[in-house]
C-alpha positions as CSV (number, residue, x, y, z in Angstrom):
1,X,-29.2,8.0,-18.7
2,X,-28.8,11.4,-17.0
3,X,-25.7,11.7,-15.0
4,X,-27.7,12.6,-11.9
5,X,-28.6,9.0,-11.9
6,X,-25.2,7.4,-12.4
7,X,-24.9,4.6,-9.9
8,X,-21.8,3.5,-8.1
9,X,-23.6,0.3,-7.4
10,X,-24.2,-0.4,-11.0
11,X,-20.6,0.4,-11.8
12,X,-19.5,-2.0,-9.0
13,X,-21.6,-4.8,-10.5
14,X,-20.1,-4.1,-13.9
15,X,-16.6,-4.5,-12.5
16,X,-17.5,-7.7,-10.6
17,X,-18.9,-9.2,-13.7
18,X,-15.7,-8.4,-15.6
19,X,-13.8,-10.3,-12.8
20,X,-16.1,-13.3,-12.9
21,X,-18.0,-12.4,-9.7
22,X,-21.4,-11.5,-11.1
23,X,-23.2,-13.6,-8.5
24,X,-22.2,-11.2,-5.7
25,X,-24.7,-8.8,-4.2
26,X,-23.8,-5.1,-4.1
27,X,-25.3,-2.7,-1.6
28,X,-24.8,1.0,-1.0
29,X,-24.3,3.9,-3.4
30,X,-22.5,7.3,-3.5
31,X,-23.1,11.0,-3.5
32,X,-23.8,12.9,-6.7
33,X,-20.5,13.0,-8.6
34,X,-20.1,16.8,-8.3
35,X,-20.7,16.6,-4.5
36,X,-18.4,13.7,-4.1
37,X,-15.7,15.6,-6.1
38,X,-16.1,18.7,-3.8
39,X,-16.3,16.7,-0.5
40,X,-13.1,14.8,-1.4
41,X,-11.3,18.1,-1.6
42,X,-10.7,17.7,-5.3
43,X,-12.0,21.2,-6.3
44,X,-8.9,22.5,-4.4
45,X,-6.7,20.8,-7.0
46,X,-8.8,21.4,-10.2
47,X,-8.9,24.8,-12.0
48,X,-6.7,27.7,-12.7
49,X,-4.4,29.1,-10.0
50,X,-6.2,32.0,-8.4
51,X,-9.5,31.0,-10.0
52,X,-12.4,29.0,-8.6
53,X,-12.2,25.4,-7.9
54,X,-13.8,23.4,-10.7
55,X,-15.8,20.2,-10.8
56,X,-14.5,17.5,-13.2
57,X,-17.0,16.8,-16.1
58,X,-16.3,13.1,-15.6
59,X,-17.9,11.1,-12.8
60,X,-14.5,9.8,-11.5
61,X,-15.7,10.0,-7.9
62,X,-18.6,7.8,-8.7
63,X,-16.2,5.3,-10.4
64,X,-14.0,5.3,-7.3
65,X,-17.0,4.7,-5.1
66,X,-18.1,1.9,-7.3
67,X,-14.7,0.2,-7.1
68,X,-14.8,0.3,-3.4
69,X,-18.4,-1.0,-3.2
70,X,-17.3,-3.9,-5.3
71,X,-14.4,-4.7,-3.0
72,X,-16.8,-4.4,0.0
73,X,-19.1,-6.9,-1.6
74,X,-16.3,-9.5,-1.6
75,X,-14.6,-9.0,1.8
76,X,-15.8,-10.5,5.1
77,X,-16.0,-7.2,6.9
78,X,-16.9,-4.3,4.6
79,X,-16.8,-1.9,7.5
80,X,-13.1,-2.4,7.8
81,X,-12.6,-0.5,4.6
82,X,-12.8,3.3,4.1
83,X,-16.3,4.9,4.0
84,X,-16.0,5.6,0.3
85,X,-13.6,5.5,-2.6
86,X,-13.8,9.2,-3.6
87,X,-12.2,10.1,-0.3
88,X,-9.0,8.4,-1.4
89,X,-8.7,10.5,-4.5
90,X,-8.1,13.7,-2.6
91,X,-6.4,12.3,0.4
92,X,-2.8,13.2,-0.4
93,X,-3.5,16.7,-1.5
94,X,-5.5,17.5,1.6
95,X,-2.7,16.2,3.8
96,X,0.0,18.1,1.9
97,X,-2.1,21.3,1.3
98,X,-1.7,21.1,-2.5
99,X,-3.6,23.5,-4.6
100,X,-4.8,23.8,-8.2
101,X,-2.4,25.3,-10.8
102,X,-4.2,25.0,-14.1
103,X,-1.8,23.3,-16.6
104,X,0.7,22.4,-13.8
105,X,0.0,19.5,-11.4
106,X,-0.6,20.4,-7.8
107,X,2.8,18.9,-6.8
108,X,4.5,20.8,-9.6
109,X,6.1,17.8,-11.3
110,X,3.9,17.6,-14.5
111,X,2.9,20.2,-17.0
112,X,0.6,20.5,-20.1
113,X,2.7,22.0,-22.9
114,X,1.8,23.2,-26.4
115,X,3.6,21.8,-29.4
116,X,3.2,22.9,-33.0
117,X,0.5,20.4,-33.7
118,X,-0.9,19.4,-30.4
119,X,-0.3,19.2,-26.7
120,X,1.7,17.0,-24.4
121,X,2.0,16.2,-20.7
122,X,5.5,15.9,-19.4
123,X,6.3,14.8,-15.8
124,X,9.8,15.5,-14.4
125,X,9.6,14.2,-10.8
126,X,13.1,12.8,-10.7
127,X,16.3,14.9,-10.7
128,X,17.7,12.6,-13.4
129,X,14.8,13.5,-15.7
130,X,16.1,17.0,-16.3
131,X,19.4,15.6,-17.6
132,X,17.5,13.9,-20.4
133,X,16.0,17.0,-21.8
134,X,19.0,18.0,-23.9
135,X,18.6,14.7,-25.8
136,X,14.8,15.1,-26.0
137,X,15.0,18.6,-27.6
138,X,18.5,18.2,-29.1
139,X,19.5,21.3,-27.2
140,X,21.9,21.9,-24.3
141,X,20.1,24.9,-22.9
142,X,17.2,23.4,-21.0
143,X,17.3,24.3,-17.3
144,X,13.7,25.2,-16.3
145,X,10.1,24.8,-17.4
146,X,10.3,28.1,-19.4
147,X,13.1,26.5,-21.5
148,X,11.1,23.4,-22.0
149,X,8.0,25.3,-23.3
150,X,10.2,27.3,-25.6
151,X,12.0,24.2,-27.0
152,X,8.7,22.5,-27.7
153,X,7.1,25.3,-29.7
154,X,7.3,24.5,-33.4
155,X,8.0,20.8,-32.8
156,X,5.8,17.9,-33.6
157,X,4.1,16.6,-30.5
158,X,4.2,13.0,-31.7
159,X,7.9,13.2,-32.5
160,X,8.7,14.6,-29.0
161,X,6.6,12.0,-27.3
162,X,8.1,9.1,-29.3
163,X,11.6,10.3,-28.4
164,X,10.7,10.9,-24.8
165,X,9.4,7.4,-24.4
166,X,12.6,6.0,-25.9
167,X,14.6,8.1,-23.3
168,X,12.5,6.8,-20.4
169,X,10.6,10.0,-19.7
170,X,7.0,10.1,-18.4
171,X,5.5,11.9,-21.4
172,X,2.2,11.5,-23.2
173,X,0.0,13.0,-25.9
174,X,-3.0,14.9,-24.7
175,X,-5.8,13.2,-26.6
176,X,-9.5,12.3,-26.5
177,X,-10.8,9.4,-24.4
178,X,-11.1,6.1,-26.2
179,X,-14.4,4.3,-25.7
180,X,-14.7,0.7,-24.7
181,X,-11.5,0.4,-22.7
182,X,-11.3,-2.6,-20.5
183,X,-9.5,-2.1,-17.1
184,X,-9.0,-5.7,-16.1
185,X,-7.0,-8.1,-18.3
186,X,-7.3,-11.3,-16.3
187,X,-5.6,-14.5,-17.5
188,X,-6.8,-17.1,-16.8
189,X,-10.2,-16.8,-15.2
190,X,-10.4,-17.6,-11.5
191,X,-11.2,-21.1,-10.2
192,X,-13.0,-22.4,-7.1
193,X,-13.7,-19.9,-4.4
194,X,-11.5,-19.7,-1.3
195,X,-11.9,-18.1,2.1
196,X,-9.8,-17.0,5.0
197,X,-7.0,-14.4,4.8
198,X,-4.5,-14.1,2.1
199,X,-0.7,-13.6,2.3
200,X,0.2,-10.6,0.2
201,X,3.8,-9.9,-1.0
202,X,3.9,-6.2,-1.9
203,X,6.8,-5.4,-4.2
204,X,5.3,-2.0,-5.3
205,X,6.4,1.5,-4.4
206,X,5.1,5.1,-4.3
207,X,1.2,5.3,-4.4
208,X,-1.0,3.0,-6.4
209,X,0.4,-0.4,-5.4
210,X,1.0,0.5,-1.7
211,X,-2.6,1.9,-1.6
212,X,-3.9,-1.4,-2.9
213,X,-1.9,-3.4,-0.4
214,X,-3.1,-1.1,2.3
215,X,-6.7,-1.8,1.5
216,X,-6.0,-5.5,1.6
217,X,-4.4,-5.1,5.0
218,X,-7.6,-3.4,6.2
219,X,-9.6,-6.3,4.8
220,X,-7.6,-8.7,6.9
221,X,-4.7,-9.8,4.7
222,X,-1.2,-10.3,6.0
223,X,1.0,-8.0,3.9
224,X,4.7,-8.2,3.6
225,X,6.3,-5.1,2.0
226,X,9.6,-6.0,0.2
227,X,12.1,-3.2,-0.4
228,X,15.7,-3.0,-1.7
229,X,18.2,-2.4,1.0
230,X,20.0,0.2,-1.1
231,X,16.9,1.7,-2.8
232,X,13.9,1.6,-0.5
233,X,10.5,2.9,-1.5
234,X,11.1,6.6,-2.6
235,X,7.8,7.6,-1.0
236,X,9.6,7.2,2.4
237,X,11.3,10.5,1.6
238,X,7.9,12.2,1.0
239,X,5.1,13.2,3.4
240,X,5.5,11.0,6.4
241,X,1.8,11.0,7.4
242,X,0.8,10.0,3.9
243,X,3.4,7.2,3.8
244,X,2.2,5.9,7.2
245,X,-1.4,5.9,5.9
246,X,-0.5,3.7,3.0
247,X,2.0,1.4,4.7
248,X,0.8,1.0,8.3
249,X,0.2,-2.6,9.4
250,X,2.6,-4.1,6.8
251,X,5.6,-6.2,7.8
252,X,8.7,-4.7,6.2
253,X,11.4,-6.8,4.7
254,X,14.6,-5.5,3.1
255,X,16.7,-7.6,0.7
256,X,19.8,-7.1,-1.3
257,X,18.7,-7.6,-4.9
258,X,22.2,-8.3,-6.0
259,X,22.8,-11.1,-3.5
260,X,21.9,-14.6,-4.8
261,X,21.0,-15.7,-1.3
262,X,18.5,-12.9,-0.9
263,X,17.1,-13.6,-4.3
264,X,16.4,-17.1,-3.2
265,X,14.6,-15.7,-0.2
266,X,12.5,-13.5,-2.4
267,X,11.6,-16.4,-4.6
268,X,10.5,-18.3,-1.5
269,X,8.3,-15.4,-0.3
270,X,6.7,-15.2,-3.7
271,X,6.1,-19.0,-3.7
272,X,4.3,-18.6,-0.4
273,X,2.2,-15.7,-1.4
274,X,-1.5,-15.8,-2.3
275,X,-1.3,-12.4,-3.9
276,X,1.7,-10.5,-5.3
277,X,1.4,-6.8,-6.1
278,X,4.2,-5.2,-8.1
279,X,4.7,-2.0,-10.1
280,X,7.9,-2.8,-12.0
281,X,8.5,-2.8,-15.7
282,X,8.7,-6.4,-17.1
283,X,12.4,-6.0,-17.8
284,X,13.1,-5.2,-14.2
285,X,11.3,-8.3,-13.1
286,X,13.3,-10.4,-15.5
287,X,16.6,-9.0,-14.2
288,X,15.6,-10.1,-10.7
289,X,14.8,-13.6,-12.0
290,X,11.1,-13.2,-11.2
291,X,8.7,-15.2,-13.4
292,X,5.1,-14.0,-12.8
293,X,3.7,-16.6,-15.2
294,X,5.3,-19.4,-13.1
295,X,3.8,-17.8,-9.9
296,X,0.4,-17.8,-11.4
297,X,0.8,-21.4,-12.5
298,X,1.4,-22.3,-8.9
299,X,-1.9,-20.6,-7.9
300,X,-1.0,-17.0,-7.0
301,X,-3.0,-13.9,-8.0
302,X,-0.5,-11.6,-9.6
303,X,-1.3,-7.9,-9.9
304,X,1.0,-6.0,-12.2
305,X,0.7,-2.2,-12.3
306,X,2.3,-0.2,-15.1
307,X,1.9,3.3,-16.6
308,X,0.6,2.2,-20.0
309,X,0.4,-1.6,-20.0
310,X,2.3,-4.7,-19.1
311,X,2.7,-6.2,-22.5
312,X,3.4,-5.1,-26.1
313,X,5.0,-1.9,-27.1
314,X,3.8,-0.1,-24.0
315,X,5.4,-2.5,-21.5
316,X,8.5,-0.6,-20.9
317,X,6.9,2.9,-20.9
318,X,7.2,5.2,-17.9
319,X,4.0,6.8,-16.6
320,X,3.0,8.7,-13.5
321,X,-0.4,9.7,-12.2
322,X,-0.9,13.1,-14.0
323,X,0.6,12.3,-17.4
324,X,-1.1,8.9,-17.5
325,X,-4.5,10.6,-16.9
326,X,-3.8,13.0,-19.7
327,X,-3.0,10.1,-22.0
328,X,-6.4,8.6,-21.1
329,X,-8.2,11.8,-22.1
330,X,-8.8,13.6,-18.9
331,X,-7.3,16.9,-19.9
332,X,-9.4,16.8,-23.1
333,X,-12.5,16.2,-21.0
334,X,-11.6,19.2,-18.9
335,X,-11.1,21.4,-22.0
336,X,-14.4,20.3,-23.5
337,X,-16.2,21.2,-20.3
338,X,-14.4,24.4,-19.2
339,X,-13.0,25.7,-22.5
340,X,-9.3,25.4,-21.6
341,X,-7.0,22.4,-21.1
342,X,-6.5,21.6,-17.4
343,X,-5.1,18.9,-15.2
344,X,-7.7,17.5,-12.7
345,X,-7.0,16.3,-9.2
346,X,-3.7,15.2,-7.7
347,X,-2.0,12.5,-9.8
348,X,-5.5,11.0,-9.9
349,X,-4.5,7.9,-11.9
350,X,-2.6,6.6,-8.9
351,X,-5.4,6.4,-6.3
352,X,-7.8,5.2,-8.9
353,X,-5.4,2.4,-9.9
354,X,-4.8,1.5,-6.3
355,X,-8.5,1.0,-5.8
356,X,-8.8,-1.2,-8.9
357,X,-5.7,-3.2,-8.0
358,X,-7.1,-4.0,-4.5
359,X,-10.4,-5.1,-6.1
360,X,-8.6,-7.2,-8.7
361,X,-6.3,-8.8,-6.1
362,X,-9.1,-9.8,-3.7
363,X,-11.4,-11.0,-6.5
364,X,-8.7,-13.1,-8.0
365,X,-7.7,-14.7,-4.7
366,X,-11.2,-15.2,-3.5
367,X,-12.1,-16.8,-6.8
368,X,-9.4,-19.5,-6.4
369,X,-6.2,-17.7,-7.5
370,X,-4.1,-18.6,-10.5
371,X,-4.7,-15.4,-12.4
372,X,-2.6,-12.6,-13.8
373,X,-4.2,-9.1,-13.6
374,X,-2.5,-6.4,-15.6
375,X,-3.5,-2.9,-14.7
376,X,-2.2,0.4,-16.1
377,X,-2.7,3.9,-14.8
378,X,-3.9,5.0,-18.2
379,X,-6.5,2.2,-18.5
380,X,-8.0,2.8,-15.1
381,X,-8.6,6.5,-15.8
382,X,-10.0,5.6,-19.3
383,X,-12.4,3.0,-17.8
384,X,-13.4,5.5,-15.0
385,X,-14.4,8.0,-17.6
386,X,-17.0,5.6,-18.8
387,X,-18.9,6.1,-15.5
388,X,-20.3,9.2,-17.2
389,X,-19.4,12.6,-18.8
390,X,-21.4,15.8,-18.3
391,X,-21.9,18.1,-21.3
392,X,-21.3,21.8,-20.8
393,X,-24.8,22.6,-19.8
394,X,-25.0,19.8,-17.3
395,X,-21.5,20.7,-16.0
396,X,-22.7,24.2,-15.1
397,X,-25.5,22.6,-13.0
398,X,-22.9,20.4,-11.4
399,X,-20.7,23.3,-10.6
400,X,-23.6,25.3,-9.1
401,X,-24.6,22.3,-7.0
402,X,-21.0,21.8,-5.7
403,X,-20.6,25.6,-4.9
404,X,-23.9,25.6,-3.0
405,X,-23.0,22.5,-1.0
406,X,-22.5,23.2,2.7
407,X,-21.6,19.7,3.8
408,X,-18.1,19.2,5.3
409,X,-15.4,17.4,3.5
410,X,-15.3,13.6,4.0
411,X,-13.5,12.9,7.3
412,X,-9.8,12.3,6.8
413,X,-8.3,8.9,7.7
414,X,-5.5,8.9,10.1
415,X,-2.7,6.4,10.5
416,X,-3.1,4.6,13.8
417,X,0.6,3.6,13.9
418,X,3.7,4.6,11.9
419,X,4.9,2.4,9.1
420,X,7.6,0.1,10.0
421,X,11.2,1.1,9.1
422,X,12.9,-0.6,6.1
423,X,13.8,-4.2,7.0
424,X,12.3,-4.0,10.5
425,X,10.7,-7.4,10.1
426,X,13.2,-9.2,7.9
427,X,14.4,-11.6,10.6
428,X,10.9,-12.3,11.9
429,X,9.4,-12.9,8.5
430,X,12.2,-15.2,7.3
431,X,11.9,-17.2,10.5
432,X,8.2,-17.7,10.0
433,X,8.3,-18.6,6.3
């Protein structure tokens, strides 16, 4: 099928069938993938620094639109949700004025780097990450990205990635997409349908999980955001407007995760929840005494978001939006289309995963609950690539079409109220539960 005819509606129906909701009617569609990419502002974050903005050869915007169409098919008021999913992919970059930088992510934290036998993506968003580079390269002279690139030359990409994973770094091989990837791993299948409004406990942080919970808030859910008193969501230290956009309308509870009494409170909140969203590694959940299998057995829909998977060897692996997209094959797709390896978009695995997580959460709950949904940043990008890939000839037509487009960008969303401070609603929530 030509990519000009890729349908967001058909992608939505495919996802709903995967979630056991193949009886739901889907209406609506999306712009051409090249036009949606441009109108989302994503050409500003894709391409070489100083060069033209580039269209992605993958129909990621169509996939995002399809996920949101599927969610709209399930909720009572579809007009409460954003106009389209593609808008959400470029939202942060537009707010922050981020720009394309070729092999460097728009926010500067991730780079594509050449090894002797391949290429890796390495993200260093945390100050502590730089302190691990000496162990990664067995060298004490790593102080900037130039040093990193020099240390990697002549080394095995797989060897460095394996060691980086062991050290807890966000690192990945740049590799080709894998066909047939499933995005939703749902256990067990949903039961009888429910209605009303769910209670959501949001244990996640940063971008993907909070975006999912934000979409559920817009759909009518009551969302309680849980944070550590000593380590609140690190995104609070980022762009205030973007944080407000993702967290407005949520009640904010702060707990001491080392206090047994507060852990009993957390257990009670999880017991009361219809939906739980978290983005922790399994070991961190165990340390808090949280048993997601038990919560599912009691009827909750549990959505776990990880970088590379919630079980098996990948369960403890760190991943962020840019490096996880590279692991899924997105940089290889860009290289095949444009002749040079590039990052595409702004941490694009994060907003994509947030969309899928919101859909999975609502589908699980409205289908009766009692299901565990594991999502990974890597798998959501891999699945989104299956919405369609343009070859080089078709990509040139896409590029021309995007460059000739005179329509304005999709209108930006604005927070109608600031997000609540950490712990602002602790007393009120505990009194009501």
